[in-house]
N, CA, C and O atoms as a DFTB+ gen file, in Angstrom:
404 C
 N C O
     1  1     149.040     157.407      89.321
     2  2     148.801     157.156      87.920
     3  2     148.789     155.648      87.675
     4  3     149.575     154.902      88.259
     5  1     147.894     155.224      86.812
     6  2     147.765     153.796      86.543
     7  2     148.897     153.299      85.657
     8  3     149.331     153.972      84.722
     9  1     149.355     152.109      85.980
    10  2     150.362     151.500      85.133
    11  2     149.661     150.737      84.022
    12  3     148.671     150.050      84.275
    13  1     150.149     150.844      82.814
    14  2     149.500     150.105      81.723
    15  2     149.699     148.604      81.905
    16  3     150.697     148.136      82.454
    17  1     148.705     147.880      81.419
    18  2     148.807     146.420      81.508
    19  2     149.819     145.979      80.468
    20  3     149.665     146.252      79.278
    21  1     150.828     145.313      80.918
    22  2     151.875     144.908      79.998
    23  2     151.806     143.416      79.721
    24  3     150.920     142.708      80.201
    25  1     152.748     142.972      78.948
    26  2     152.783     141.576      78.532
    27  2     153.011     140.649      79.712
    28  3     152.543     139.510      79.696
    29  1     153.718     141.108      80.734
    30  2     154.019     140.267      81.898
    31  2     152.745     139.869      82.643
    32  3     152.616     138.735      83.105
    33  1     151.804     140.811      82.755
    34  2     150.539     140.517      83.441
    35  2     149.767     139.414      82.716
    36  3     149.298     138.462      83.339
    37  1     149.640     139.553      81.394
    38  2     148.933     138.530      80.626
    39  2     149.701     137.213      80.608
    40  3     149.099     136.140      80.550
    41  1     151.000     137.292      80.656
    42  2     151.810     136.087      80.700
    43  2     151.583     135.328      82.005
    44  3     151.501     134.100      81.998
    45  1     151.480     136.049      83.129
    46  2     151.209     135.400      84.416
    47  2     149.832     134.731      84.410
    48  3     149.682     133.614      84.904
    49  1     148.832     135.411      83.853
    50  2     147.482     134.825      83.788
    51  2     147.500     133.567      82.926
    52  3     146.924     132.546      83.302
    53  1     148.159     133.638      81.774
    54  2     148.229     132.475      80.887
    55  2     148.964     131.317      81.560
    56  3     148.547     130.165      81.442
    57  1     150.050     131.616      82.261
    58  2     150.801     130.562      82.953
    59  2     149.976     129.910      84.056
    60  3     150.004     128.689      84.216
    61  1     149.252     130.708      84.806
    62  2     148.433     130.134      85.883
    63  2     147.299     129.288      85.317
    64  3     146.982     128.235      85.869
    65  1     146.687     129.731      84.232
    66  2     145.628     128.920      83.608
    67  2     146.192     127.620      83.049
    68  3     145.588     126.556      83.187
    69  1     147.336     127.717      82.428
    70  2     147.968     126.525      81.864
    71  2     148.361     125.537      82.954
    72  3     148.175     124.332      82.787
    73  1     148.901     126.027      84.066
    74  2     149.281     125.120      85.153
    75  2     148.046     124.484      85.787
    76  3     148.069     123.306      86.145
    77  1     146.966     125.259      85.926
    78  2     145.730     124.692      86.466
    79  2     145.202     123.592      85.546
    80  3     144.815     122.521      86.012
    81  1     145.187     123.857      84.247
    82  2     144.698     122.855      83.303
    83  2     145.573     121.605      83.287
    84  3     145.057     120.491      83.192
    85  1     146.875     121.776      83.379
    86  2     147.747     120.596      83.376
    87  2     147.535     119.764      84.644
    88  3     147.521     118.535      84.579
    89  1     147.369     120.427      85.801
    90  2     147.070     119.679      87.025
    91  2     145.713     118.992      86.937
    92  3     145.553     117.867      87.410
    93  1     144.745     119.660      86.338
    94  2     143.421     119.063      86.186
    95  2     143.482     117.831      85.297
    96  3     142.861     116.814      85.607
    97  1     144.221     117.907      84.199
    98  2     144.353     116.757      83.298
    99  2     145.083     115.622      83.993
   100  3     144.707     114.461      83.832
   101  1     146.120     115.934      84.764
   102  2     146.835     114.885      85.503
   103  2     145.914     114.194      86.508
   104  3     145.928     112.969      86.635
   105  1     145.113     114.992      87.223
   106  2     144.155     114.400      88.165
   107  2     143.079     113.610      87.438
   108  3     142.636     112.568      87.921
   109  1     142.656     114.105      86.274
   110  2     141.594     113.435      85.517
   111  2     142.059     112.059      85.049
   112  3     141.280     111.106      85.033
   113  1     143.313     111.962      84.673
   114  2     143.825     110.688      84.174
   115  2     144.174     109.717      85.304
   116  3     144.308     108.515      85.072
   117  1     144.319     110.231      86.509
   118  2     144.573     109.352      87.650
   119  2     143.279     108.625      88.005
   120  3     142.188     109.159      87.811
   121  1     143.403     107.433      88.512
   122  2     142.222     106.643      88.837
   123  2     142.042     106.526      90.341
   124  3     141.934     105.419      90.869
   125  1     142.009     107.645      91.030
   126  2     141.750     107.573      92.461
   127  2     140.264     107.833      92.721
   128  3     139.507     108.133      91.798
   129  1     139.862     107.717      93.970
   130  2     138.443     107.731      94.314
   131  2     137.793     109.087      94.070
   132  3     136.671     109.143      93.567
   133  1     138.466     110.175      94.411
   134  2     137.822     111.489      94.256
   135  2     137.608     111.847      92.794
   136  3     136.656     112.554      92.464
   137  1     138.495     111.360      91.897
   138  2     138.292     111.596      90.465
   139  2     137.102     110.798      89.971
   140  3     136.320     111.285      89.154
   141  1     136.960     109.589      90.454
   142  2     135.800     108.778      90.060
   143  2     134.497     109.411      90.541
   144  3     133.510     109.444      89.806
   145  1     134.496     109.906      91.763
   146  2     133.296     110.575      92.278
   147  2     132.994     111.825      91.470
   148  3     131.834     112.094      91.155
   149  1     134.026     112.596      91.128
   150  2     133.835     113.800      90.325
   151  2     133.266     113.453      88.956
   152  3     132.365     114.138      88.472
   153  1     133.779     112.398      88.326
   154  2     133.272     111.989      87.015
   155  2     131.813     111.548      87.101
   156  3     131.017     111.863      86.216
   157  1     131.461     110.826      88.154
   158  2     130.073     110.383      88.325
   159  2     129.151     111.581      88.519
   160  3     128.090     111.654      87.900
   161  1     129.549     112.519      89.374
   162  2     128.707     113.692      89.619
   163  2     128.602     114.581      88.386
   164  3     127.538     115.134      88.108
   165  1     129.688     114.720      87.654
   166  2     129.651     115.522      86.435
   167  2     128.750     114.887      85.379
   168  3     127.987     115.584      84.710
   169  1     128.838     113.586      85.231
   170  2     127.962     112.918      84.262
   171  2     126.504     112.992      84.700
   172  3     125.619     113.138      83.857
   173  1     126.236     112.895      86.002
   174  2     124.863     113.021      86.505
   175  2     124.311     114.425      86.221
   176  3     123.150     114.569      85.839
   177  1     125.123     115.432      86.403
   178  2     124.701     116.794      86.123
   179  2     124.396     116.986      84.645
   180  3     123.383     117.592      84.296
   181  1     125.245     116.486      83.788
   182  2     125.039     116.637      82.349
   183  2     123.787     115.892      81.898
   184  3     122.993     116.430      81.126
   185  1     123.602     114.654      82.374
   186  2     122.409     113.882      82.008
   187  2     121.151     114.576      82.505
   188  3     120.146     114.605      81.795
   189  1     121.183     115.135      83.705
   190  2     120.009     115.833      84.243
   191  2     119.677     117.069      83.422
   192  3     118.508     117.318      83.125
   193  1     120.680     117.840      83.054
   194  2     120.427     119.028      82.250
   195  2     119.885     118.689      80.867
   196  3     119.008     119.385      80.356
   197  1     120.395     117.636      80.267
   198  2     119.882     117.201      78.959
   199  2     118.440     116.716      79.096
   200  3     117.610     117.010      78.236
   201  1     118.131     115.981      80.159
   202  2     116.762     115.503      80.365
   203  2     115.799     116.662      80.601
   204  3     114.680     116.649      80.089
   205  1     116.219     117.658      81.368
   206  2     115.373     118.836      81.600
   207  2     115.148     119.577      80.286
   208  3     114.041     120.047      80.022
   209  1     116.168     119.683      79.478
   210  2     116.038     120.373      78.196
   211  2     115.016     119.679      77.294
   212  3     114.137     120.328      76.727
   213  1     115.136     118.356      77.166
   214  2     114.195     117.638      76.312
   215  2     112.783     117.625      76.890
   216  3     111.811     117.709      76.138
   217  1     112.653     117.522      78.205
   218  2     111.321     117.561      78.816
   219  2     110.673     118.921      78.601
   220  3     109.468     119.000      78.361
   221  1     111.450     119.984      78.683
   222  2     110.875     121.313      78.456
   223  2     110.473     121.485      77.000
   224  3     109.475     122.144      76.708
   225  1     111.247     120.893      76.068
   226  2     110.865     120.963      74.658
   227  2     109.542     120.235      74.415
   228  3     108.723     120.690      73.618
   229  1     109.333     119.117      75.091
   230  2     108.126     118.326      74.870
   231  2     106.940     118.902      75.628
   232  3     105.863     119.057      75.053
   233  1     107.113     119.223      76.908
   234  2     105.997     119.619      77.761
   235  2     105.966     121.106      78.106
   236  3     105.103     121.531      78.874
   237  1     106.875     121.901      77.567
   238  2     106.949     123.306      77.935
   239  2     105.695     124.096      77.609
   240  3     105.225     124.889      78.426
   241  1     105.149     123.883      76.415
   242  2     103.937     124.617      76.040
   243  2     102.754     124.210      76.899
   244  3     101.922     125.050      77.242
   245  1     102.666     122.944      77.249
   246  2     101.575     122.480      78.105
   247  2     101.656     123.111      79.483
   248  3     100.642     123.560      80.018
   249  1     102.832     123.149      80.057
   250  2     103.015     123.753      81.377
   251  2     102.724     125.251      81.318
   252  3     102.077     125.797      82.212
   253  1     103.195     125.903      80.282
   254  2     102.957     127.331      80.140
   255  2     101.466     127.617      80.002
   256  3     100.969     128.575      80.595
   257  1     100.742     126.805      79.229
   258  2      99.308     127.021      79.070
   259  2      98.544     126.753      80.353
   260  3      97.499     127.365      80.576
   261  1      99.032     125.853      81.211
   262  2      98.345     125.577      82.468
   263  2      98.400     126.780      83.393
   264  3      97.445     127.037      84.126
   265  1      99.491     127.516      83.373
   266  2      99.652     128.619      84.303
   267  2      99.374     129.982      83.690
   268  3      99.448     130.995      84.385
   269  1      99.054     130.028      82.396
   270  2      98.706     131.285      81.760
   271  2      97.255     131.575      82.075
   272  3      96.392     130.723      81.864
   273  1      96.979     132.756      82.573
   274  2      95.615     133.096      82.985
   275  2      94.782     133.450      81.772
   276  3      95.127     134.348      81.003
   277  1      93.692     132.743      81.610
   278  2      92.800     132.944      80.481
   279  2      91.738     133.970      80.836
   280  3      91.476     134.196      82.018
   281  1      91.125     134.590      79.848
   282  2      89.995     135.483      80.090
   283  2      90.413     136.934      80.125
   284  3      91.548     137.295      79.816
   285  1      89.424     137.774      80.523
   286  2      89.671     139.203      80.560
   287  2      89.755     139.666      81.996
   288  3      89.416     138.918      82.913
   289  1      90.196     140.874      82.197
   290  2      90.295     141.421      83.539
   291  2      91.730     141.550      83.973
   292  3      92.651     141.220      83.226
   293  1      91.920     142.035      85.199
   294  2      93.275     142.314      85.665
   295  2      94.057     141.049      85.988
   296  3      95.275     141.030      85.811
   297  1      93.405     140.003      86.451
   298  2      94.091     138.764      86.805
   299  2      93.509     137.586      86.052
   300  3      93.239     136.541      86.644
   301  1      93.315     137.740      84.772
   302  2      92.727     136.659      84.010
   303  2      91.227     136.729      84.079
   304  3      90.626     137.617      83.474
   305  1      90.591     135.805      84.808
   306  2      89.149     135.728      84.854
   307  2      88.500     136.603      85.903
   308  3      87.271     136.665      85.945
   309  1      89.255     137.285      86.756
   310  2      88.644     138.111      87.787
   311  2      88.251     139.465      87.206
   312  3      88.949     139.987      86.337
   313  1      87.158     140.032      87.666
   314  2      86.763     141.345      87.147
   315  2      87.707     142.431      87.640
   316  3      88.457     142.231      88.596
   317  1      87.663     143.595      86.972
   318  2      88.550     144.694      87.356
   319  2      88.258     145.188      88.762
   320  3      89.189     145.395      89.541
   321  1      86.996     145.383      89.107
   322  2      86.609     145.802      90.457
   323  2      85.418     144.985      90.898
   324  3      84.663     144.471      90.072
   325  1      85.254     144.866      92.194
   326  2      84.087     144.155      92.712
   327  2      82.866     145.042      92.510
   328  3      82.910     146.222      92.858
   329  1      81.774     144.510      91.957
   330  2      80.622     145.352      91.623
   331  2      79.891     145.900      92.848
   332  3      79.258     146.951      92.747
   333  1      79.954     145.236      93.989
   334  2      79.194     145.685      95.152
   335  2      79.957     146.679      96.015
   336  3      79.393     147.189      96.982
   337  1      81.214     146.977      95.707
   338  2      82.002     147.907      96.502
   339  2      82.232     149.186      95.710
   340  3      82.605     149.148      94.537
   341  1      82.005     150.315      96.363
   342  2      82.375     151.579      95.737
   343  2      83.817     151.878      96.112
   344  3      84.428     151.130      96.875
   345  1      84.366     152.966      95.582
   346  2      85.767     153.293      95.825
   347  2      86.096     153.372      97.298
   348  3      86.990     152.658      97.753
   349  1      85.400     154.229      98.083
   350  2      85.620     154.348      99.517
   351  2      84.303     154.042     100.196
   352  3      83.319     154.762     100.025
   353  1      84.293     152.972     100.967
   354  2      83.081     152.609     101.685
   355  2      82.845     153.586     102.823
   356  3      83.759     153.855     103.603
   357  1      81.646     154.118     102.932
   358  2      81.311     154.982     104.058
   359  2      79.824     154.835     104.346
   360  3      79.046     154.433     103.481
   361  1      79.448     155.163     105.561
   362  2      78.043     155.099     105.933
   363  2      77.302     156.232     105.247
   364  3      77.889     157.265     104.921
   365  1      76.049     156.040     105.037
   366  2      75.248     157.078     104.410
   367  2      75.225     158.302     105.305
   368  3      75.066     158.167     106.518
   369  1      75.378     159.470     104.753
   370  2      75.355     160.696     105.513
   371  2      76.722     161.144     105.982
   372  3      76.859     162.296     106.394
   373  1      77.751     160.295     105.944
   374  2      79.094     160.721     106.349
   375  2      79.697     161.589     105.252
   376  3      79.557     161.315     104.060
   377  1      80.358     162.623     105.687
   378  2      81.043     163.465     104.719
   379  2      82.307     162.754     104.271
   380  3      82.941     162.064     105.069
   381  1      82.683     162.908     103.017
   382  2      83.925     162.260     102.571
   383  2      85.121     162.815     103.319
   384  3      85.209     164.017     103.568
   385  1      86.020     161.951     103.666
   386  2      87.198     162.373     104.432
   387  2      88.251     162.925     103.487
   388  3      88.446     162.425     102.378
   389  1      88.924     163.964     103.952
   390  2      89.983     164.554     103.167
   391  2      91.258     164.588     103.980
   392  3      91.218     164.485     105.206
   393  1      92.353     164.729     103.331
   394  2      93.644     164.797     104.006
   395  2      93.926     166.238     104.361
   396  3      93.801     167.123     103.515
   397  1      94.303     166.483     105.594
   398  2      94.620     167.835     106.010
   399  2      96.029     167.865     106.574
   400  3      96.434     166.953     107.295
   401  1      96.749     168.876     106.260
   402  2      98.135     169.018     106.760
   403  2      98.162     169.452     108.184
   404  3      99.238     169.619     108.759
């Protein structure tokens, strides 16, 4: 039988999250090399995501229109079937093939 989730379980989760955050803040405020590298990489990631967002706002419709297939047919401008091919190509006089068990 399952034991109900009690207050102790949520208390342990809250304590572990709080301890992780306090260690993270302590490391963040320290001025050692790995924190500086982390700050540089985090800022680079944020700047890149913001730049991608603004570029997509400006050029998104243009890019979408370049790759959107115009025209009629199954693949944009291509016809539904090739006009010179029938469904099953066969030599004249051959009987159509059927599937037999």
